[in-house]
MITIMI-746919 format. One line per field, with one value per residue (C-alpha): residue number from 1; y, z, x; residue in one letter. Coordinates in Angstrom, 2 decimals. Example, Ala and Ser with C-alpha at 12.3 -4.5 7.8 and 13.67 -1.06 7.14 Angstrom:
2
k	[1, 2]
yy	[-4.50, -1.06]
zz	[7.80, 7.14]
xx	[12.30, 13.67]
r	[a, s]
END
This chain:
552
k	[1, 2, 3, 4, 5, 6, 7, 8, 9, 10, 11, 12, 13, 14, 15, 16, 17, 18, 19, 20, 21, 22, 23, 24, 25, 26, 27, 28, 29, 30, 31, 32, 33, 34, 35, 36, 37, 38, 39, 40, 41, 42, 43, 44, 45, 46, 47, 48, 49, 50, 51, 52, 53, 54, 55, 56, 57, 58, 59, 60, 61, 62, 63, 64, 65, 66, 67, 68, 69, 70, 71, 72, 73, 74, 75, 76, 77, 78, 79, 80, 81, 82, 83, 84, 85, 86, 87, 88, 89, 90, 91, 92, 93, 94, 95, 96, 97, 98, 99, 100, 101, 102, 103, 104, 105, 106, 107, 108, 109, 110, 111, 112, 113, 114, 115, 116, 117, 118, 119, 120, 121, 122, 123, 124, 125, 126, 127, 128, 129, 130, 131, 132, 133, 134, 135, 136, 137, 138, 139, 140, 141, 142, 143, 144, 145, 146, 147, 148, 149, 150, 151, 152, 153, 154, 155, 156, 157, 158, 159, 160, 161, 162, 163, 164, 165, 166, 167, 168, 169, 170, 171, 172, 173, 174, 175, 176, 177, 178, 179, 180, 181, 182, 183, 184, 185, 186, 187, 188, 189, 190, 191, 192, 193, 194, 195, 196, 197, 198, 199, 200, 201, 202, 203, 204, 205, 206, 207, 208, 209, 210, 211, 212, 213, 214, 215, 216, 217, 218, 219, 220, 221, 222, 223, 224, 225, 226, 227, 228, 229, 230, 231, 232, 233, 234, 235, 236, 237, 238, 239, 240, 241, 242, 243, 244, 245, 246, 247, 248, 249, 250, 251, 252, 253, 254, 255, 256, 257, 258, 259, 260, 261, 262, 263, 264, 265, 266, 267, 268, 269, 270, 271, 272, 273, 274, 275, 276, 277, 278, 279, 280, 281, 282, 283, 284, 285, 286, 287, 288, 289, 290, 291, 292, 293, 294, 295, 296, 297, 298, 299, 300, 301, 302, 303, 304, 305, 306, 307, 308, 309, 310, 311, 312, 313, 314, 315, 316, 317, 318, 319, 320, 321, 322, 323, 324, 325, 326, 327, 328, 329, 330, 331, 332, 333, 334, 335, 336, 337, 338, 339, 340, 341, 342, 343, 344, 345, 346, 347, 348, 349, 350, 351, 352, 353, 354, 355, 356, 357, 358, 359, 360, 361, 362, 363, 364, 365, 366, 367, 368, 369, 370, 371, 372, 373, 374, 375, 376, 377, 378, 379, 380, 381, 382, 383, 384, 385, 386, 387, 388, 389, 390, 391, 392, 393, 394, 395, 396, 397, 398, 399, 400, 401, 402, 403, 404, 405, 406, 407, 408, 409, 410, 411, 412, 413, 414, 415, 416, 417, 418, 419, 420, 421, 422, 423, 424, 425, 426, 427, 428, 429, 430, 431, 432, 433, 434, 435, 436, 437, 438, 439, 440, 441, 442, 443, 444, 445, 446, 447, 448, 449, 450, 451, 452, 453, 454, 455, 456, 457, 458, 459, 460, 461, 462, 463, 464, 465, 466, 467, 468, 469, 470, 471, 472, 473, 474, 475, 476, 477, 478, 479, 480, 481, 482, 483, 484, 485, 486, 487, 488, 489, 490, 491, 492, 493, 494, 495, 496, 497, 498, 499, 500, 501, 502, 503, 504, 505, 506, 507, 508, 509, 510, 511, 512, 513, 514, 515, 516, 517, 518, 519, 520, 521, 522, 523, 524, 525, 526, 527, 528, 529, 530, 531, 532, 533, 534, 535, 536, 537, 538, 539, 540, 541, 542, 543, 544, 545, 546, 547, 548, 549, 550, 551, 552]
yy	[91.03, 89.82, 92.15, 95.15, 98.40, 100.12, 103.77, 104.40, 106.45, 103.44, 101.26, 103.11, 103.52, 99.84, 99.40, 102.01, 100.35, 96.75, 98.44, 100.15, 97.32, 95.11, 97.67, 98.66, 95.14, 95.89, 99.37, 99.09, 95.30, 95.55, 95.98, 92.17, 91.25, 93.30, 90.99, 88.66, 90.87, 92.95, 91.34, 91.63, 95.06, 93.94, 90.45, 92.12, 94.76, 91.80, 90.00, 92.96, 94.09, 90.74, 90.20, 93.63, 93.95, 95.80, 92.24, 94.87, 96.63, 94.46, 94.67, 98.61, 98.35, 96.06, 98.28, 100.91, 98.54, 97.24, 100.40, 101.87, 98.41, 98.55, 102.45, 101.79, 98.59, 99.69, 103.30, 103.19, 101.89, 105.54, 106.31, 104.70, 105.22, 107.06, 105.66, 102.00, 102.70, 103.78, 100.86, 98.00, 99.77, 100.10, 96.69, 94.82, 96.59, 95.72, 92.05, 91.51, 92.99, 91.05, 87.91, 88.85, 89.82, 86.19, 84.53, 86.69, 85.86, 82.31, 81.91, 83.94, 81.34, 78.03, 79.42, 78.17, 80.04, 82.81, 81.05, 78.10, 79.65, 82.68, 80.35, 78.36, 81.38, 83.72, 80.91, 79.76, 83.51, 84.12, 80.70, 82.17, 85.30, 83.74, 82.53, 84.89, 87.92, 90.49, 88.38, 90.69, 88.53, 91.19, 91.36, 87.94, 87.62, 84.98, 87.56, 89.75, 87.55, 87.68, 89.90, 87.17, 84.12, 82.62, 82.17, 80.59, 77.75, 75.45, 77.05, 74.69, 72.21, 74.80, 77.79, 81.26, 79.72, 78.14, 81.73, 82.80, 79.89, 80.47, 84.46, 83.61, 81.34, 83.73, 86.45, 84.23, 83.05, 86.78, 87.60, 84.62, 86.24, 89.40, 87.99, 86.19, 89.17, 91.13, 88.23, 88.32, 84.91, 84.93, 81.22, 80.84, 84.00, 82.25, 79.00, 80.50, 82.85, 80.12, 78.28, 81.56, 81.60, 78.25, 78.79, 81.82, 80.04, 76.55, 77.33, 79.77, 76.89, 74.50, 77.02, 77.52, 73.82, 73.63, 76.68, 75.18, 71.72, 72.83, 72.63, 74.22, 71.20, 70.10, 71.60, 75.50, 77.69, 81.18, 83.93, 87.54, 89.91, 93.48, 96.19, 98.76, 101.31, 102.92, 105.39, 103.50, 106.70, 108.80, 106.23, 102.87, 102.80, 105.78, 104.53, 106.75, 105.17, 101.44, 101.09, 102.81, 100.81, 97.45, 98.54, 99.51, 96.45, 94.38, 96.57, 96.25, 92.45, 92.35, 94.06, 91.48, 88.19, 86.31, 82.53, 81.40, 83.12, 80.54, 82.58, 86.01, 87.76, 91.04, 92.24, 92.26, 93.77, 94.55, 94.64, 96.50, 96.42, 93.13, 90.09, 87.85, 84.48, 82.53, 84.41, 86.00, 86.83, 89.31, 91.68, 93.47, 93.35, 89.32, 89.20, 91.56, 88.80, 86.25, 88.09, 88.33, 84.69, 84.05, 85.62, 83.48, 80.24, 78.67, 81.38, 80.80, 84.11, 84.92, 88.29, 89.99, 91.09, 91.94, 88.98, 88.58, 85.69, 86.37, 84.98, 83.38, 85.29, 82.51, 82.42, 85.57, 85.26, 88.22, 90.74, 90.16, 93.33, 94.34, 95.55, 98.57, 98.81, 95.40, 94.05, 91.35, 90.35, 89.10, 88.17, 90.26, 88.68, 90.17, 87.38, 85.89, 84.37, 81.70, 81.33, 78.15, 77.75, 76.34, 77.70, 75.61, 76.26, 77.27, 80.27, 79.60, 81.74, 81.77, 84.27, 85.91, 84.85, 86.24, 89.89, 92.90, 93.51, 96.90, 97.52, 94.44, 92.68, 94.15, 91.78, 89.41, 90.38, 86.50, 87.42, 91.00, 91.66, 95.14, 95.81, 94.92, 98.62, 99.88, 98.82, 101.64, 103.45, 102.87, 105.24, 105.84, 101.89, 100.74, 97.36, 93.96, 91.25, 87.18, 85.08, 82.20, 79.67, 76.98, 76.57, 76.41, 75.91, 76.58, 73.48, 73.11, 69.69, 68.61, 69.75, 68.84, 71.79, 73.57, 77.16, 78.25, 81.71, 84.14, 87.52, 90.37, 90.06, 86.43, 86.38, 87.09, 83.77, 80.99, 77.94, 78.88, 79.20, 76.02, 74.05, 74.60, 73.35, 70.61, 67.69, 68.10, 70.38, 74.12, 77.33, 79.93, 83.43, 86.14, 89.36, 92.58, 96.30, 97.50, 101.33, 102.09, 102.31, 104.88, 105.07, 103.46, 100.69, 98.89, 97.70, 96.87, 94.61, 92.87, 92.58, 90.33, 87.61, 86.22, 84.81, 83.45, 81.34, 80.34, 78.46, 77.08, 75.49, 75.11, 76.49, 79.12, 82.67, 84.90, 88.31, 90.53, 94.16, 96.93, 99.44, 97.42, 95.24, 92.66, 89.76, 86.28, 84.59, 80.85, 78.13, 79.33, 82.53, 84.25, 87.13, 86.31, 89.36, 92.22, 95.64, 99.14, 100.44, 102.88, 102.50, 101.22, 98.48, 94.65, 91.43, 88.28, 85.35, 81.63, 79.80, 76.08, 73.70, 71.94, 69.22, 67.37, 68.89, 70.22, 69.18, 72.26, 71.92, 68.65, 69.49, 72.95, 75.20, 72.46, 74.37, 76.82, 74.23, 72.39, 75.57, 76.58, 73.48, 73.76, 77.23, 76.25, 73.49, 75.85, 78.92, 76.16, 74.56, 78.12, 79.39, 75.85, 76.64, 80.11, 78.91, 76.33, 78.37, 81.03, 78.13, 78.73, 75.72, 77.05, 80.30, 78.90, 77.13, 79.56, 83.35, 84.00, 87.16, 88.98, 88.64, 84.93, 85.18, 84.92, 88.23, 91.03]
zz	[127.56, 126.53, 127.86, 128.57, 127.49, 124.52, 123.59, 120.18, 118.87, 119.75, 118.14, 114.93, 115.03, 115.33, 112.45, 110.29, 111.14, 109.73, 106.98, 106.17, 106.73, 104.52, 101.83, 101.33, 99.54, 96.72, 96.34, 97.31, 96.34, 98.49, 101.48, 100.70, 104.14, 106.17, 105.16, 107.84, 110.67, 108.75, 110.77, 113.94, 115.04, 113.78, 115.41, 118.67, 118.24, 117.56, 120.80, 122.98, 121.72, 120.68, 123.76, 123.88, 123.84, 120.17, 117.85, 114.92, 116.44, 114.79, 111.29, 111.45, 112.61, 109.94, 107.34, 108.52, 107.88, 104.83, 103.17, 103.66, 102.12, 99.01, 98.61, 99.09, 96.95, 94.14, 93.98, 90.61, 89.20, 89.32, 86.74, 84.09, 85.84, 88.73, 89.69, 88.66, 91.25, 94.17, 93.42, 93.49, 96.61, 98.75, 97.49, 98.18, 101.59, 102.63, 101.46, 103.53, 106.39, 106.46, 106.16, 108.91, 111.15, 110.21, 111.36, 114.81, 115.28, 114.74, 117.12, 119.70, 119.11, 119.20, 121.71, 119.65, 118.88, 116.00, 114.04, 113.15, 111.42, 110.31, 108.25, 106.89, 106.09, 104.66, 102.64, 101.47, 100.71, 98.33, 96.56, 96.13, 95.13, 91.96, 90.63, 91.35, 89.03, 91.41, 91.05, 92.26, 93.69, 93.19, 96.98, 97.99, 100.57, 98.56, 95.72, 98.25, 97.67, 93.91, 93.47, 95.25, 93.23, 94.84, 98.13, 96.77, 94.57, 96.29, 94.56, 92.05, 94.81, 96.48, 94.32, 95.85, 98.46, 99.98, 100.48, 102.19, 104.59, 105.19, 105.90, 108.12, 110.31, 110.44, 111.84, 114.51, 115.61, 115.93, 117.69, 120.24, 120.86, 121.69, 123.85, 126.13, 125.91, 127.52, 130.07, 131.43, 130.30, 129.16, 128.94, 126.43, 124.44, 123.60, 122.46, 120.56, 119.12, 118.34, 116.78, 114.60, 113.27, 112.00, 110.64, 108.66, 107.36, 106.48, 103.54, 102.45, 102.66, 100.80, 97.84, 97.80, 97.27, 94.89, 92.88, 93.00, 91.64, 88.99, 85.57, 82.39, 79.99, 76.62, 73.22, 72.54, 70.21, 68.69, 69.47, 68.62, 69.78, 69.23, 71.81, 69.67, 72.81, 71.65, 74.33, 75.07, 75.64, 72.72, 70.03, 70.11, 70.03, 67.73, 64.46, 62.17, 63.31, 63.00, 59.65, 60.41, 63.76, 61.99, 59.11, 61.28, 63.17, 60.05, 58.80, 62.32, 61.84, 58.69, 60.11, 63.32, 61.72, 60.22, 58.95, 62.42, 63.98, 64.64, 66.65, 66.26, 69.01, 69.32, 72.23, 73.34, 70.99, 68.33, 65.65, 67.08, 64.17, 65.02, 62.79, 61.93, 63.48, 60.60, 57.84, 59.19, 55.53, 55.38, 57.24, 55.46, 58.51, 58.43, 54.83, 55.53, 58.38, 55.66, 53.28, 55.94, 56.66, 53.06, 53.06, 55.98, 55.61, 58.69, 61.21, 64.23, 64.57, 67.93, 68.47, 70.11, 68.01, 68.56, 67.13, 67.04, 66.30, 64.88, 66.68, 65.75, 66.83, 69.01, 71.16, 72.39, 75.43, 77.98, 77.30, 73.60, 71.15, 68.48, 64.82, 64.02, 60.58, 59.33, 61.91, 63.70, 67.21, 67.77, 70.70, 71.10, 72.24, 73.48, 71.65, 71.10, 67.75, 66.61, 63.05, 62.40, 59.71, 56.38, 53.69, 54.60, 58.35, 59.90, 62.49, 66.07, 68.40, 72.36, 73.94, 77.15, 79.92, 83.23, 82.41, 84.48, 86.30, 85.24, 82.47, 80.00, 81.56, 83.87, 87.14, 86.99, 83.49, 83.05, 85.51, 84.70, 80.79, 80.80, 82.57, 79.56, 78.36, 81.14, 80.92, 82.11, 79.42, 79.41, 77.16, 74.84, 74.37, 76.03, 75.33, 77.03, 75.98, 75.91, 78.16, 76.10, 75.51, 72.88, 72.88, 75.98, 73.99, 71.11, 69.31, 66.18, 65.67, 63.38, 65.83, 68.88, 70.63, 72.56, 73.96, 77.00, 76.36, 78.70, 78.20, 80.78, 83.59, 83.46, 84.51, 88.19, 88.15, 89.03, 89.23, 86.00, 84.07, 85.38, 84.60, 81.05, 81.04, 78.57, 79.36, 76.02, 75.65, 75.03, 76.87, 78.18, 76.30, 77.70, 76.09, 77.73, 77.26, 80.82, 79.59, 81.30, 84.55, 83.23, 85.30, 88.62, 90.81, 88.64, 85.89, 88.08, 90.37, 87.47, 85.70, 89.08, 88.45, 85.46, 87.29, 89.73, 86.93, 85.47, 88.74, 89.17, 86.11, 85.43, 81.93, 80.56, 79.91, 76.96, 78.40, 75.26, 76.80, 74.19, 76.34, 78.68, 80.59, 77.91, 78.86, 78.86, 82.11, 82.79, 84.42, 87.97, 87.63, 87.12, 83.92, 81.55, 79.28, 79.70, 77.90, 79.33, 80.34, 77.94, 74.99, 71.51, 71.17, 70.31, 72.12, 70.72, 72.39, 73.25, 75.53, 76.65, 75.87, 79.17, 79.17, 81.89, 84.56, 88.12, 91.33, 91.19, 87.57, 88.53, 91.40, 91.26, 94.56, 96.40, 99.78, 98.67, 98.12, 101.27, 103.04, 101.45, 102.64, 106.14, 106.23, 105.23, 108.05, 110.63, 109.64, 109.27, 112.71, 114.30, 112.81, 114.32, 117.52, 117.88, 116.62, 119.23, 122.06, 120.93, 120.84, 123.63, 125.37, 125.63, 126.56, 129.82, 130.72, 129.89, 129.62, 126.65, 126.96, 123.77, 122.73, 122.20, 119.95, 116.00, 115.47, 118.11]
xx	[88.24, 84.38, 81.71, 84.09, 82.76, 84.57, 84.30, 82.66, 85.94, 88.25, 85.79, 85.99, 89.52, 90.26, 87.56, 89.76, 92.89, 91.87, 90.65, 93.82, 95.89, 93.76, 93.39, 97.12, 98.16, 96.11, 97.24, 101.01, 101.98, 105.29, 103.02, 101.64, 102.58, 100.29, 97.48, 98.88, 97.82, 95.11, 92.03, 93.60, 92.22, 88.73, 89.00, 89.88, 86.99, 84.48, 85.61, 85.15, 81.79, 80.34, 78.03, 76.93, 73.13, 72.96, 73.66, 74.40, 77.07, 79.79, 78.17, 78.34, 81.88, 82.55, 81.03, 83.48, 86.54, 85.47, 84.59, 88.04, 89.47, 87.36, 88.06, 91.86, 91.92, 89.48, 89.21, 90.50, 87.39, 86.37, 88.84, 86.27, 82.88, 82.43, 78.63, 79.76, 82.74, 80.40, 78.20, 81.04, 82.43, 79.40, 77.50, 81.07, 81.65, 78.09, 78.49, 81.69, 80.29, 77.21, 79.62, 81.75, 78.83, 77.13, 80.18, 80.18, 76.52, 76.89, 79.97, 77.57, 74.57, 76.68, 79.24, 82.52, 85.63, 85.13, 87.92, 85.49, 82.52, 84.90, 87.02, 84.27, 81.57, 84.61, 86.12, 82.72, 81.46, 84.97, 84.13, 80.32, 81.55, 82.97, 79.80, 76.60, 76.06, 77.44, 81.08, 83.79, 86.42, 89.12, 89.60, 89.66, 92.27, 94.45, 94.78, 96.98, 99.94, 99.86, 102.81, 105.18, 104.82, 107.84, 106.05, 103.00, 104.04, 101.56, 98.94, 98.89, 97.47, 94.97, 94.45, 93.76, 91.70, 94.61, 96.18, 92.90, 93.23, 96.72, 96.14, 93.02, 95.01, 97.96, 95.69, 94.13, 97.43, 98.37, 95.37, 96.07, 99.52, 98.05, 95.70, 97.94, 100.33, 97.39, 96.54, 100.17, 101.08, 104.66, 104.98, 101.95, 102.96, 106.18, 105.10, 101.84, 104.42, 106.72, 103.76, 102.97, 106.24, 106.23, 102.90, 104.34, 107.40, 106.45, 104.29, 107.13, 109.82, 107.62, 107.14, 111.02, 111.31, 108.88, 110.05, 113.58, 112.68, 110.19, 111.89, 110.80, 111.18, 109.88, 109.10, 109.38, 107.45, 108.40, 105.72, 105.31, 102.66, 101.68, 100.81, 99.07, 98.74, 95.34, 93.70, 90.19, 88.87, 90.09, 91.06, 90.20, 86.54, 86.37, 84.46, 86.51, 89.53, 88.52, 90.22, 93.32, 94.18, 93.86, 96.05, 98.61, 98.50, 99.28, 101.75, 103.56, 103.35, 104.74, 107.74, 108.13, 107.15, 109.57, 109.90, 110.50, 107.38, 104.88, 102.52, 101.15, 98.90, 97.05, 94.85, 91.31, 88.81, 91.63, 88.88, 85.92, 83.39, 81.46, 81.99, 79.24, 80.34, 78.18, 79.77, 82.98, 84.16, 81.62, 83.74, 86.43, 88.67, 88.34, 89.09, 92.38, 93.32, 93.25, 95.21, 97.91, 97.66, 97.90, 101.50, 102.41, 100.53, 102.30, 101.40, 98.83, 97.05, 94.93, 93.43, 90.55, 87.39, 83.59, 81.51, 77.83, 75.27, 72.11, 68.93, 65.39, 62.74, 61.62, 64.67, 65.68, 67.86, 67.71, 70.68, 70.26, 70.33, 68.34, 69.72, 66.90, 68.67, 68.29, 65.51, 66.95, 68.14, 71.30, 73.86, 76.95, 80.30, 83.83, 85.60, 89.03, 89.40, 91.92, 93.01, 95.20, 97.48, 96.44, 94.17, 91.21, 91.39, 88.13, 88.29, 87.55, 85.74, 86.18, 83.67, 84.28, 81.93, 82.97, 81.67, 82.18, 78.93, 77.43, 79.81, 79.58, 76.55, 73.95, 73.38, 70.37, 69.54, 68.50, 65.46, 64.71, 65.64, 64.74, 68.05, 69.94, 69.27, 70.91, 74.42, 76.89, 78.74, 82.74, 84.94, 81.95, 81.09, 78.34, 76.00, 75.36, 77.46, 76.11, 78.06, 76.99, 79.97, 80.66, 84.53, 86.54, 90.12, 91.82, 92.97, 95.59, 94.78, 97.70, 100.06, 98.27, 98.81, 96.25, 95.68, 93.69, 92.28, 91.21, 89.95, 90.49, 88.37, 88.48, 91.91, 90.68, 88.57, 91.05, 88.68, 87.08, 90.38, 91.52, 88.24, 88.76, 92.53, 92.99, 95.50, 97.24, 100.24, 99.90, 100.06, 97.82, 97.02, 95.34, 93.97, 92.92, 92.72, 93.84, 93.94, 90.39, 92.18, 94.67, 98.22, 96.80, 97.06, 94.31, 96.21, 99.24, 97.31, 95.40, 98.78, 99.62, 96.86, 98.43, 101.62, 98.78, 96.83, 100.08, 101.22, 97.80, 97.99, 101.56, 101.70, 103.57, 101.36, 101.04, 99.59, 98.70, 97.76, 96.49, 98.27, 100.20, 101.62, 102.04, 104.38, 105.64, 105.16, 106.59, 104.98, 106.40, 104.63, 108.03, 108.10, 110.80, 109.93, 107.59, 106.56, 106.20, 103.02, 101.26, 104.03, 103.19, 105.79, 106.08, 107.68, 109.17, 110.19, 109.91, 107.60, 107.49, 104.61, 103.35, 100.91, 98.97, 96.69, 97.68, 95.71, 94.02, 93.24, 91.65, 89.72, 88.95, 88.06, 87.47, 88.32, 85.93, 83.25, 83.85, 83.79, 80.55, 78.70, 79.98, 79.04, 75.63, 75.22, 76.59, 73.91, 71.21, 72.16, 72.34, 68.92, 67.47, 69.04, 67.45, 64.06, 63.99, 64.78, 62.29, 59.48, 56.89, 57.85, 61.43, 60.27, 58.38, 61.76, 64.87, 65.44, 67.11, 69.58, 69.58, 73.28, 72.63, 69.58, 69.65, 68.02, 67.68]
r	[x, x, x, x, x, x, x, x, x, x, x, x, x, x, x, x, x, x, x, x, x, x, x, x, x, x, x, x, x, x, x, x, x, x, x, x, x, x, x, x, x, x, x, x, x, x, x, x, x, x, x, x, x, x, x, x, x, x, x, x, x, x, x, x, x, x, x, x, x, x, x, x, x, x, x, x, x, x, x, x, x, x, x, x, x, x, x, x, x, x, x, x, x, x, x, x, x, x, x, x, x, x, x, x, x, x, x, x, x, x, x, x, x, x, x, x, x, x, x, x, x, x, x, x, x, x, x, x, x, x, x, x, x, x, x, x, x, x, x, x, x, x, x, x, x, x, x, x, x, x, x, x, x, x, x, x, x, x, x, x, x, x, x, x, x, x, x, x, x, x, x, x, x, x, x, x, x, x, x, x, x, x, x, x, x, x, x, x, x, x, x, x, x, x, x, x, x, x, x, x, x, x, x, x, x, x, x, x, x, x, x, x, x, x, x, x, x, x, x, x, x, x, x, x, x, x, x, x, x, x, x, x, x, x, x, x, x, x, x, x, x, x, x, x, x, x, x, x, x, x, x, x, x, x, x, x, x, x, x, x, x, x, x, x, x, x, x, x, x, x, x, x, x, x, x, x, x, x, x, x, x, x, x, x, x, x, x, x, x, x, x, x, x, x, x, x, x, x, x, x, x, x, x, x, x, x, x, x, x, x, x, x, x, x, x, x, x, x, x, x, x, x, x, x, x, x, x, x, x, x, x, x, x, x, x, x, x, x, x, x, x, x, x, x, x, x, x, x, x, x, x, x, x, x, x, x, x, x, x, x, x, x, x, x, x, x, x, x, x, x, x, x, x, x, x, x, x, x, x, x, x, x, x, x, x, x, x, x, x, x, x, x, x, x, x, x, x, x, x, x, x, x, x, x, x, x, x, x, x, x, x, x, x, x, x, x, x, x, x, x, x, x, x, x, x, x, x, x, x, x, x, x, x, x, x, x, x, x, x, x, x, x, x, x, x, x, x, x, x, x, x, x, x, x, x, x, x, x, x, x, x, x, x, x, x, x, x, x, x, x, x, x, x, x, x, x, x, x, x, x, x, x, x, x, x, x, x, x, x, x, x, x, x, x, x, x, x, x, x, x, x, x, x, x, x, x, x, x, x, x, x, x, x, x, x, x, x, x, x, x, x, x, x, x, x, x, x, x, x, x, x, x, x, x, x, x, x, x, x, x, x, x, x, x, x, x, x, x, x, x, x, x]
END
């Protein structure tokens, strides 16, 4: 198969088929299984053209494939910001294409099977994609299985990267079956086909065993949440309506909170007008919150607010804002506020730190501070947030109960959420506003990240959304109660308090870290091999063909 000529039309068709198969699971979650064969056409294409004189050929076709994947998987971003959607789709496609091309070049230079560099480099890239300023891990492969928590219960040991490993191995197994079939080797087809079947079924069987044996035990608490259903484009961020929205929230709370309710939850940025964290009582909305809590002294309250901290003139971090009316710099935060019971209890603030690139924080603003002035508008709201963090969990000391807070986009970052998981008993609470993406696959797939986080941490999960979907999810990732999309409503129920840490919570994304380190060694070794071949001494002894070089 290697070295054969293949037409441009056929190459583009194979690239497009891969893009289609990889993209559909993010758009139609019922088609999640396509991800197990989605890479096969592109891998076949790589094998057929990797020894052609043009070393960039596979990069070009990979761009075609990944552009289609990104368009199908994330087109809905354009509902909020067309320019931002184009940037995200193109940038992510180019990065993915470079990663695939790099794996192909390494396998050519080192003359090793593609599986090894591809596994290391792709999984290492997914790990790296969680941490840099252009972080967009939405399309990390293991996320494609988010809609089927029954078959991925073992994510408590591996996290999403274990799903990526499973998917890549399955694709290469199917590739081997096709290669042997083309070679007219029925014996090998049967044996490799059987091995492929085992590879697919064993993780599923193991997952079902875990699923059946995990029991929800221990104390339960009664919760109530409110889904205000405020349109983020026309209602939520209209300053004229701030007071009305908060007043309506408390009127609804009065109707649903009773003597048995222990926790009340509101969605992300319920209070839009900024609260000074050093003097929260200066805000009339915070004072209203205190008045409400005074009527219900045993109630724990968690909701989303905008908050800020004033800065000294000597310490102005990049991305900070300036209040022209009062002449001071400050850091703005997208914040979860927790108010425990008791008249003397102090509010606890958690700042969203995984911020959406371009919208909530401009990439690389810490190096190019002027970029902070160019955050894209989202529904009439614009501005760069700070990612300074001081609290990772909420604690109710007298009851020894902890809450792991997650704000919207952070739910995509499994290792980040798990590293903050306390050992003490408690649960996870996510606040979000999914109305930006309107009625598209965006909000539905975002919802599916919540069961993943519940499984990875083995904690019950409370999801509180402005426009839906709000839900209660148990520690097995199963939805026990949920609200409709785009409907003003409330939800009450019980959740279990679980303690301890899972293997994944203790060790983080170890598969990603190991892969990134191994990928670095492979790339370094490949570069050294190429540099050695290019040295004058080597040129006198060997004739290097173009396909084996690091660069053309």
